[in-house]
VOFIVO-242647 format. One record per residue (C-alpha): residue number from 0; residue in three letters; x, y, z. Coordinates in steps of 0.05 Angstrom, whole numbers, plus 5000, padded with zeros to 4 digits. Example, Ala and Ser with C-alpha at 12.3 -4.5 7.8 and 13.67 -1.06 7.14 Angstrom:
BEGIN
R pos code   px   py   pz
R   0  ala 5246 4910 5156
R   1  ser 5273 4979 5143
REM end
This chain:
BEGIN
R pos code   px   py   pz
R   0  met 9043 5347 6143
R   1  lys 8968 5341 6135
R   2  ser 8970 5355 6060
R   3  leu 9027 5304 6052
R   4  thr 8984 5251 6087
R   5  ile 8924 5267 6042
R   6  ser 8969 5261 5981
R   7  lys 8994 5194 6005
R   8  ile 8923 5170 6015
R   9  ala 8902 5196 5947
R  10  phe 8962 5162 5915
R  11  phe 8945 5097 5951
R  12  tyr 8873 5095 5926
R  13  met 8895 5115 5856
R  14  ala 8944 5057 5856
R  15  val 8890 5010 5880
R  16  leu 8842 5035 5826
R  17  ile 8895 5025 5772
R  18  gly 8911 4956 5798
R  19  cys 8837 4936 5798
R  20  leu 8827 4962 5727
R  21  ala 8888 4923 5704
R  22  leu 8861 4861 5739
R  23  ile 8793 4870 5707
R  24  gln 8824 4878 5638
R  25  cys 8868 4818 5648
R  26  thr 8810 4776 5672
R  27  glu 8767 4797 5613
R  28  ala 8823 4780 5564
R  29  gln 8831 4711 5597
R  30  leu 8757 4698 5595
R  31  lys 8752 4719 5522
R  32  ala 8809 4673 5503
R  33  gly 8784 4619 5549
R  34  thr 8855 4608 5573
R  35  lys 8877 4586 5642
R  36  thr 8938 4620 5670
R  37  glu 8941 4576 5732
R  38  lys 9008 4541 5738
R  39  pro 9010 4467 5749
R  40  arg 9040 4442 5815
R  41  ser 9094 4390 5804
R  42  ile 9134 4339 5843
R  43  ile 9188 4297 5808
R  44  thr 9219 4233 5833
R  45  ser 9281 4209 5796
R  46  asp 9329 4151 5800
R  47  gly 9388 4191 5774
R  48  glu 9398 4149 5711
R  49  ile 9439 4184 5657
R  50  asp 9376 4202 5618
R  51  asp 9346 4231 5682
R  52  glu 9408 4275 5685
R  53  cys 9394 4297 5613
R  54  ser 9321 4309 5630
R  55  ile 9338 4351 5691
R  56  val 9375 4401 5647
R  57  arg 9313 4412 5605
R  58  phe 9269 4411 5667
R  59  leu 9308 4467 5701
R  60  leu 9304 4509 5638
R  61  tyr 9228 4505 5644
R  62  ala 9226 4514 5719
R  63  asn 9185 4578 5709
R  64  glu 9127 4538 5680
R  65  trp 9107 4501 5744
R  66  asp 9104 4511 5818
R  67  ile 9157 4459 5837
R  68  glu 9137 4428 5903
R  69  ala 9192 4376 5909
R  70  ile 9251 4344 5873
R  71  val 9262 4275 5903
R  72  thr 9314 4223 5888
R  73  ser 9286 4153 5888
R  74  ser 9304 4082 5865
R  75  ser 9280 4040 5806
R  76  gln 9288 3971 5777
R  77  tyr 9351 3997 5743
R  78  his 9384 4040 5797
R  79  trp 9388 4040 5872
R  80  gln 9442 4053 5924
R  81  gly 9497 4002 5911
R  82  his 9471 3984 5842
R  83  lys 9489 4029 5783
R  84  trp 9477 4088 5830
R  85  ala 9494 4158 5808
R  86  gly 9505 4179 5880
R  87  asp 9461 4214 5931
R  88  asp 9488 4281 5907
R  89  trp 9480 4270 5832
R  90  ile 9436 4330 5823
R  91  asp 9482 4380 5859
R  92  pro 9523 4400 5798
R  93  tyr 9459 4415 5760
R  94  leu 9431 4459 5815
R  95  asp 9499 4494 5820
R  96  ala 9497 4508 5746
R  97  tyr 9425 4532 5750
R  98  lys 9448 4582 5803
R  99  glu 9499 4609 5754
R 100  val 9450 4620 5697
R 101  tyr 9392 4642 5741
R 102  pro 9409 4717 5737
R 103  asn 9401 4713 5662
R 104  leu 9340 4668 5662
R 105  ile 9300 4718 5703
R 106  lys 9313 4771 5649
R 107  his 9266 4729 5607
R 108  asp 9216 4710 5660
R 109  pro 9218 4731 5733
R 110  asp 9179 4669 5752
R 111  phe 9241 4624 5751
R 112  pro 9247 4598 5823
R 113  thr 9308 4620 5862
R 114  pro 9366 4571 5867
R 115  gly 9357 4572 5943
R 116  tyr 9285 4550 5936
R 117  leu 9302 4491 5891
R 118  arg 9356 4469 5941
R 119  his 9304 4474 5996
R 120  val 9255 4426 5961
R 121  thr 9307 4376 5938
R 122  arg 9307 4314 5983
R 123  met 9329 4242 5987
R 124  gly 9274 4191 5980
R 125  asn 9272 4115 5984
R 126  met 9335 4091 5949
R 127  ser 9362 4032 5987
R 128  ala 9332 3980 5941
R 129  glu 9285 3970 5883
R 130  gly 9213 3980 5907
R 131  glu 9234 3994 5980
R 132  met 9177 4032 6014
R 133  asp 9183 4013 6087
R 134  met 9224 4073 6110
R 135  val 9198 4143 6119
R 136  thr 9250 4186 6084
R 137  pro 9259 4262 6078
R 138  gly 9234 4257 6006
R 139  ser 9172 4216 6023
R 140  gln 9155 4261 6081
R 141  leu 9160 4324 6038
R 142  ile 9111 4292 5989
R 143  val 9065 4278 6049
R 144  asp 9069 4350 6072
R 145  val 9052 4377 6003
R 146  leu 8994 4329 5994
R 147  leu 8965 4346 6063
R 148  asp 8971 4421 6054
R 149  asp 8899 4444 6046
R 150  thr 8915 4517 6031
R 151  asp 8923 4505 5956
R 152  pro 8867 4468 5919
R 153  arg 8905 4459 5854
R 154  pro 8920 4388 5830
R 155  ile 8990 4361 5843
R 156  trp 9027 4324 5788
R 157  leu 9069 4268 5816
R 158  gln 9120 4247 5765
R 159  ala 9155 4180 5771
R 160  trp 9218 4185 5727
R 161  gly 9242 4122 5761
R 162  gly 9207 4076 5810
R 163  ile 9141 4094 5844
R 164  asn 9164 4071 5913
R 165  thr 9177 4138 5945
R 166  ile 9109 4163 5923
R 167  ser 9079 4098 5949
R 168  arg 9114 4108 6016
R 169  ala 9085 4178 6021
R 170  leu 9015 4151 6007
R 171  lys 9025 4096 6059
R 172  thr 9043 4148 6111
R 173  ile 8979 4185 6096
R 174  glu 8939 4120 6100
R 175  glu 8971 4104 6167
R 176  glu 8967 4172 6199
R 177  his 8909 4208 6164
R 178  pro 8862 4155 6135
R 179  glu 8804 4204 6139
R 180  arg 8838 4248 6088
R 181  met 8854 4194 6035
R 182  ala 8796 4213 5989
R 183  glu 8814 4287 5994
R 184  val 8887 4273 5978
R 185  ala 8870 4226 5921
R 186  gly 8828 4279 5889
R 187  lys 8889 4324 5884
R 188  ile 8936 4274 5853
R 189  arg 8953 4267 5780
R 190  leu 9004 4211 5771
R 191  tyr 9049 4207 5709
R 192  cys 9095 4145 5707
R 193  ile 9150 4130 5657
R 194  phe 9123 4059 5655
R 195  glu 9124 4021 5721
R 196  gln 9197 4018 5742
R 197  asp 9181 3979 5805
R 198  ser 9121 3939 5829
R 199  thr 9092 3986 5881
R 200  phe 9036 4014 5838
R 201  gln 9008 3944 5832
R 202  ser 9026 3919 5901
R 203  tyr 9007 3980 5942
R 204  ile 8973 4038 5907
R 205  leu 8919 4000 5870
R 206  pro 8899 3955 5929
R 207  his 8899 4012 5980
R 208  trp 8880 4073 5939
R 209  gly 8845 4043 5878
R 210  gln 8776 4059 5905
R 211  tyr 8793 4133 5901
R 212  gln 8806 4130 5826
R 213  ile 8871 4170 5823
R 214  thr 8882 4195 5752
R 215  thr 8944 4155 5729
R 216  ile 8982 4159 5664
R 217  ile 9032 4103 5650
R 218  ser 9072 4115 5587
R 219  asp 9110 4072 5538
R 220  gln 9110 4129 5486
R 221  phe 9169 4160 5523
R 222  glu 9213 4115 5481
R 223  ala 9207 4166 5425
R 224  phe 9248 4212 5468
R 225  ala 9293 4159 5497
R 226  tyr 9356 4121 5477
R 227  arg 9327 4091 5414
R 228  trp 9299 4154 5385
R 229  lys 9332 4140 5317
R 230  lys 9288 4079 5310
R 231  ile 9225 4117 5328
R 232  gln 9230 4189 5307
R 233  pro 9213 4201 5233
R 234  lys 9278 4210 5194
R 235  glu 9261 4283 5178
R 236  asn 9264 4297 5253
R 237  his 9333 4267 5263
R 238  lys 9371 4332 5247
R 239  tyr 9341 4363 5309
R 240  phe 9374 4309 5352
R 241  ala 9439 4301 5314
R 242  ala 9506 4328 5337
R 243  pro 9510 4390 5292
R 244  trp 9443 4416 5317
R 245  met 9458 4397 5390
R 246  lys 9526 4430 5390
R 247  glu 9501 4495 5358
R 248  asn 9438 4501 5399
R 249  ile 9452 4468 5466
R 250  leu 9521 4441 5482
R 251  gln 9566 4498 5462
R 252  asn 9565 4572 5483
R 253  his 9502 4566 5523
R 254  gly 9528 4569 5594
R 255  pro 9546 4519 5649
R 256  leu 9478 4484 5655
R 257  cys 9473 4464 5582
R 258  ser 9547 4445 5581
R 259  leu 9531 4391 5632
R 260  tyr 9483 4357 5584
R 261  lys 9508 4285 5574
R 262  ser 9503 4277 5499
R 263  his 9533 4216 5465
R 264  lys 9607 4205 5462
R 265  ala 9642 4188 5396
R 266  gly 9630 4116 5373
R 267  glu 9579 4102 5428
R 268  asn 9526 4055 5401
R 269  asp 9535 4081 5330
R 270  phe 9522 4152 5352
R 271  glu 9566 4212 5337
R 272  glu 9598 4255 5390
R 273  gly 9546 4306 5411
R 274  asp 9485 4267 5388
R 275  phe 9424 4272 5433
R 276  arg 9428 4215 5482
R 277  ser 9361 4204 5517
R 278  glu 9308 4241 5557
R 279  gly 9260 4185 5568
R 280  asp 9233 4221 5629
R 281  ser 9220 4289 5598
R 282  pro 9150 4272 5572
R 283  ala 9128 4270 5646
R 284  phe 9138 4345 5652
R 285  leu 9129 4365 5580
R 286  his 9057 4342 5590
R 287  gln 9046 4398 5640
R 288  ile 9076 4458 5603
R 289  val 9019 4506 5588
R 290  thr 9025 4509 5513
R 291  gly 8951 4519 5498
R 292  leu 8939 4446 5480
R 293  arg 8902 4437 5546
R 294  ser 8932 4368 5554
R 295  thr 8923 4367 5629
R 296  glu 8847 4371 5622
R 297  ser 8843 4298 5599
R 298  pro 8898 4247 5583
R 299  asp 8864 4229 5517
R 300  trp 8867 4300 5491
R 301  gly 8941 4295 5476
R 302  gly 8998 4344 5482
R 303  trp 9073 4350 5488
R 304  gly 9076 4291 5536
R 305  gly 9036 4244 5490
R 306  arg 8964 4220 5487
R 307  phe 8933 4163 5526
R 308  val 8869 4123 5530
R 309  trp 8830 4100 5590
R 310  val 8840 4026 5603
R 311  arg 8818 4009 5674
R 312  asp 8820 4034 5746
R 313  asn 8825 4106 5721
R 314  thr 8891 4085 5690
R 315  trp 8910 4113 5622
R 316  leu 8958 4076 5576
R 317  asp 8983 4085 5504
R 318  pro 8931 4082 5449
R 319  ala 8923 4013 5418
R 320  pro 8971 4004 5360
R 321  tyr 8921 3963 5318
R 322  glu 8849 3939 5319
R 323  gly 8839 3882 5367
R 324  tyr 8899 3899 5411
R 325  val 8885 3885 5485
R 326  his 8925 3923 5537
R 327  pro 8961 3876 5585
R 328  glu 8935 3863 5655
R 329  gly 8978 3881 5714
R 330  arg 9045 3917 5712
R 331  tyr 9060 3958 5651
R 332  phe 9135 3956 5641
R 333  arg 9190 3929 5596
R 334  glu 9162 3859 5597
R 335  thr 9092 3879 5574
R 336  cys 9095 3946 5537
R 337  trp 9079 3935 5463
R 338  gly 9127 3988 5438
R 339  arg 9186 3965 5478
R 340  leu 9175 3892 5463
R 341  asn 9173 3906 5389
R 342  leu 9235 3950 5392
R 343  asn 9271 3894 5427
R 344  asn 9252 3849 5369
R 345  gly 9281 3896 5317
R 346  val 9215 3930 5296
R 347  thr 9222 4005 5284
R 348  ser 9179 4062 5259
R 349  his 9216 4057 5193
R 350  asn 9196 3986 5178
R 351  asp 9128 3982 5211
R 352  glu 9071 4032 5203
R 353  arg 9040 4008 5268
R 354  met 9102 4030 5306
R 355  lys 9102 4098 5273
R 356  lys 9029 4107 5292
R 357  phe 9040 4081 5363
R 358  phe 9092 4134 5378
R 359  lys 9061 4191 5337
R 360  pro 9026 4223 5398
R 361  thr 9096 4239 5424
R 362  trp 9140 4250 5363
R 363  arg 9090 4295 5327
R 364  trp 9112 4352 5373
R 365  ser 9187 4338 5372
R 366  val 9210 4393 5324
R 367  ala 9171 4446 5363
R 368  gln 9198 4419 5428
R 369  gln 9271 4420 5405
R 370  asn 9265 4491 5378
R 371  asp 9233 4512 5443
R 372  trp 9290 4480 5482
R 373  ala 9341 4516 5439
R 374  ala 9307 4582 5456
R 375  arg 9311 4565 5530
R 376  ala 9385 4551 5522
R 377  asp 9392 4621 5492
R 378  trp 9358 4649 5554
R 379  cys 9417 4625 5595
R 380  val 9465 4672 5560
R 381  lys 9429 4725 5519
R 382  pro 9391 4788 5538
R 383  phe 9316 4790 5525
R 384  asp 9321 4829 5460
R 385  gln 9370 4780 5430
R 386  ala 9331 4716 5445
R 387  asn 9265 4689 5421
R 388  his 9202 4680 5462
R 389  pro 9139 4641 5443
R 390  pro 9077 4674 5414
R 391  ile 9016 4686 5457
R 392  val 8957 4652 5423
R 393  val 8888 4680 5435
R 394  val 8823 4658 5404
R 395  asp 8768 4709 5397
R 396  his 8712 4663 5420
R 397  ala 8697 4608 5470
R 398  leu 8743 4548 5475
R 399  asp 8685 4499 5485
R 400  pro 8629 4524 5440
R 401  lys 8566 4484 5424
R 402  phe 8536 4482 5354
R 403  lys 8484 4443 5316
R 404  pro 8501 4399 5255
R 405  gly 8505 4438 5191
R 406  thr 8528 4501 5226
R 407  thr 8587 4539 5199
R 408  val 8636 4550 5256
R 409  arg 8678 4613 5253
R 410  leu 8748 4607 5282
R 411  ser 8790 4667 5298
R 412  ala 8858 4678 5330
R 413  lys 8848 4754 5331
R 414  gly 8888 4783 5388
R 415  thr 8946 4734 5381
R 416  ser 9013 4769 5390
R 417  asp 9087 4757 5396
R 418  pro 9131 4786 5452
R 419  asp 9187 4801 5403
R 420  gly 9143 4830 5349
R 421  asp 9158 4772 5302
R 422  glu 9115 4757 5242
R 423  leu 9068 4698 5256
R 424  ser 9042 4640 5214
R 425  tyr 8977 4604 5229
R 426  arg 8954 4533 5219
R 427  trp 8885 4507 5240
R 428  trp 8880 4431 5240
R 429  gln 8835 4377 5266
R 430  tyr 8864 4333 5321
R 431  glu 8823 4274 5297
R 432  glu 8853 4224 5346
R 433  ala 8826 4265 5404
R 434  asp 8756 4273 5373
R 435  thr 8697 4231 5393
R 436  tyr 8669 4247 5324
R 437  asp 8691 4193 5276
R 438  gly 8704 4232 5213
R 439  met 8741 4288 5180
R 440  ile 8724 4361 5173
R 441  glu 8749 4409 5120
R 442  ile 8776 4474 5148
R 443  glu 8773 4533 5100
R 444  asn 8830 4584 5103
R 445  ser 8868 4538 5150
R 446  gly 8932 4578 5141
R 447  gln 8900 4645 5160
R 448  gln 8886 4679 5226
R 449  asp 8811 4669 5213
R 450  ala 8784 4603 5189
R 451  ser 8719 4564 5188
R 452  phe 8688 4496 5178
R 453  thr 8618 4466 5173
R 454  ile 8597 4414 5224
R 455  pro 8578 4350 5187
R 456  ala 8506 4328 5191
R 457  asp 8523 4253 5195
R 458  asn 8521 4222 5264
R 459  ser 8556 4281 5297
R 460  val 8505 4298 5351
R 461  gly 8534 4289 5420
R 462  lys 8605 4285 5392
R 463  thr 8665 4330 5401
R 464  ile 8712 4358 5348
R 465  his 8780 4382 5369
R 466  val 8810 4438 5328
R 467  ile 8881 4463 5342
R 468  cys 8903 4534 5326
R 469  glu 8978 4527 5317
R 470  val 9018 4592 5314
R 471  thr 9092 4595 5297
R 472  asp 9135 4658 5298
R 473  lys 9189 4677 5249
R 474  gly 9242 4685 5303
R 475  thr 9306 4645 5312
R 476  pro 9293 4590 5330
R 477  pro 9220 4590 5308
R 478  leu 9174 4579 5367
R 479  thr 9104 4549 5368
R 480  arg 9045 4554 5415
R 481  tyr 8973 4532 5407
R 482  gln 8901 4539 5427
R 483  arg 8853 4481 5427
R 484  val 8780 4492 5411
R 485  val 8734 4434 5429
R 486  ile 8668 4439 5391
R 487  gln 8610 4401 5422
R 488  val 8556 4382 5373
R 489  lys 8486 4391 5402
R 490  lys 8417 4374 5377
REM end
């Protein structure tokens, strides 16, 4: 008995030692790559519009990418109880379908949340009228509980797919009951709004919470992924949204969740049966997928959810479409958004270069996003060895190096790998819109694993240059991931 006990003790300490060594190796690899493995925390509020229902399909297929704290149904200027309302239980069929595909999804990543957990965090918010924020609702209270929980210091992304009223109600509860914690709570919040679909950001959040400078993104670029995508997406992207692609990769033979996707019906607004309909809300969560673009570090860095510029009150809006453009004061919505107003007047990306440029921060990623979505649909029905998984991009140097002008910067993606053993292609490119350096660099061997460039000597001191390492595998469908290197030019 004694020898058995000693053996158990020895085994225990050996296991601890192995675990520590593995942790050290993992930590060293992460530090070397400069990557952050921390998952974003996410809360969505949705008005149940048909494009929200489309977005929820994609959202659930990426549920492993975030810690989902709440899924809350809310109202908007378009939908509320009694007015074009999808019903209080609109999300139930999607959660039921997720439950059916969950056993296969976890074959690809065990981090997919259980169906029971998603049910537990799905609540009803403020839905009785547009902008209603007087009532404390189960949804608003859950948001309160998450924001007041001080056991997790990570930021919390609050996504307003519809109106902002349930989020506003939650913040009002905190103001009324815990005013001493407002600064602490504000420091956690990252707010991403699919424009302002009610007035409560202007009428409540800015007057009562503005002093705390909550980071707020308000997007009009979402239109590139919404109903009028044909007028915005470059024509070479259209095949990834058209019926043949949708039927082959999403709608057919991909399980019950994908089959619920509400694509266009025949003859509907000049679309074919099966055409992509709209996911105007998807950029709110695409922004937080950890792709290596590091888009959550600053709204003006850009990523799968678009790129934004600081305007006022720590509020970030779409980049100006032309020199001299002035962002509107007050509410940013269908009556004031430059992109939407021009679309309403018949302007498209195909007849106006300004429109193409305005929406580029979103549509430039569309092909990679659609292929990625198709792979997720495969995860619903295929075993691991018959589906594709994205490459793991590693850079063999710091992500934020500092160099003097005239220095040759060596770039290396040594250590990059693919879970499926697929061959990889590399592309290093300058994300010039995100730079503070106003100029172009020439990257040598940009299509190789190792590349280089020389920092210009002209007016570059104190500036940053953003270089993206884009890696695509040769699987089916081809999948892309990135790593952003931000070079700071020092004296």
